[in-house]
N, C-alpha and C positions, 0 to 999 in steps of 0.2 A: 477446486470447483467442488461443491456440493452437489451430487447426483441421486435421485432417488431411483425408487426400485424400477419404475419406468423408463429409465436411462433419459430422462429429462431433465434439464437444470430449475433444480429448485428457484422460485421468487425469491424478492428480497424479506417478503413478509414470511413466507414457507421455511426461509433459512433461518430466521430469527424465531419461530416457533419453534423449529427442532432443534436448534442448537443456539439458545438465548448467549451465550457466554463464548460463542467463537470471538477471536480477533482477525483482526482486518492484518495488522501488523504488531509485531512485538521486536521494539529497539536493542534487545536483548539476546535473542535467541540466535544463538549461530553453534554450529557443531565443532567440538571441540577438535584442535588444528595438530599436530605434530608435537609442538611445543606452548607451551605458555604463553611466550613471547607471538607467534603466531595467534594464538587464541585471542588475547588481549588485542591483538591489531585487526582481526576478524570482529570483534566487538565494537572497536571505533569505526571501523567501515562502516557497519551495520546501522549504526546509531548516525553516524553522518548520511545515509542514505535514506534513514525513516526520518530524519528531520526535513530533508528536502520535501521527501512524499509528503510529510504532514504540512508542511509550508504550501505544496501545491492544492491539497485539497482544502486547506482554510480558504486560499486568495478564492478559489474559484468556487466557494459556497458550498463544496461537497460533504461537509459536517453539520450537525445539528446543532453543535456550539464549538465554543473556541476550547481546543482540546489540550494546548499551549500557545501561550499568548507568545512566547519568544521562540516560535521555529523558525525557522531551523535548528535553534539551538535549543534540544531537547533535554530531558533528565534519561538518567542511563536506564531508569525501567519503566520507561513510557511503553503503554501497551493501547492499540487503537481498534477499539471492538466496532463491527460493524454496527451495534445498536448506537454507536455515537456518528455513523454517517448516514445520508440521504440514499436511496434506493440507485440513485444515477453510478454513487462510487462502486457498486457490485456491478455495474455493467462496465466500468473503467477497469474492474479487477479482471474480469474475463476477456477484455480486450487488449488491452496494454501493458499491464504491469508485469507478466513474465517476458516481455519484448524490453521495457525498460530494466529489468535487472539484469537480462541476457547481456548488456553492455559491458556491467560491472564484470562478468567472468569472461569476457571477450579481450577486456584492457585493465588493469589497474590503476590505468590513468584517465579513466573516463570520470567525466565531472558530474557530480550527482545533481547538481544546481541546473543542468541543463535538461530539463522538461520538457523538450519539446516533442518529443515520442507520446509523451502524456496528454499535452494539449493537442496535438494530431487526432487522436481517438476521441478526446471530449468533444472536439468540433464536430466529428463524426455523430456523438450521440447526439449532439444537440441538435444537429440538421437535421436526422434523423426523427427527431423530437419534433420539429416543424413539418413533416411533410403528413 
């Protein structure tokens, strides 16, 4: 999350104005592991989770355009930029993404197609918009 000098979260427009090329997710960005094999395995895992995240975003109209029509099958170098998402996606990022990704830290067997956490928080965001 980006924070300005007043310790207040930036709005979507402020974020894009200050950081026009900031990315939401990069399918290839992983830390180098102890061995090349482990690094390759981490990259594959990251690509798979990014693919399901993108599919969720596109299926729920949180993107401004179709970023990858074949999601969750995505290219290795896919990058999702905030400018390609609607403002509601920033709210989802702030509320849910860390929790969704934490599942993969807790269990190597976590299913990346299980987006119930994302659905729960998107529903919460949509309900708040109705009020």
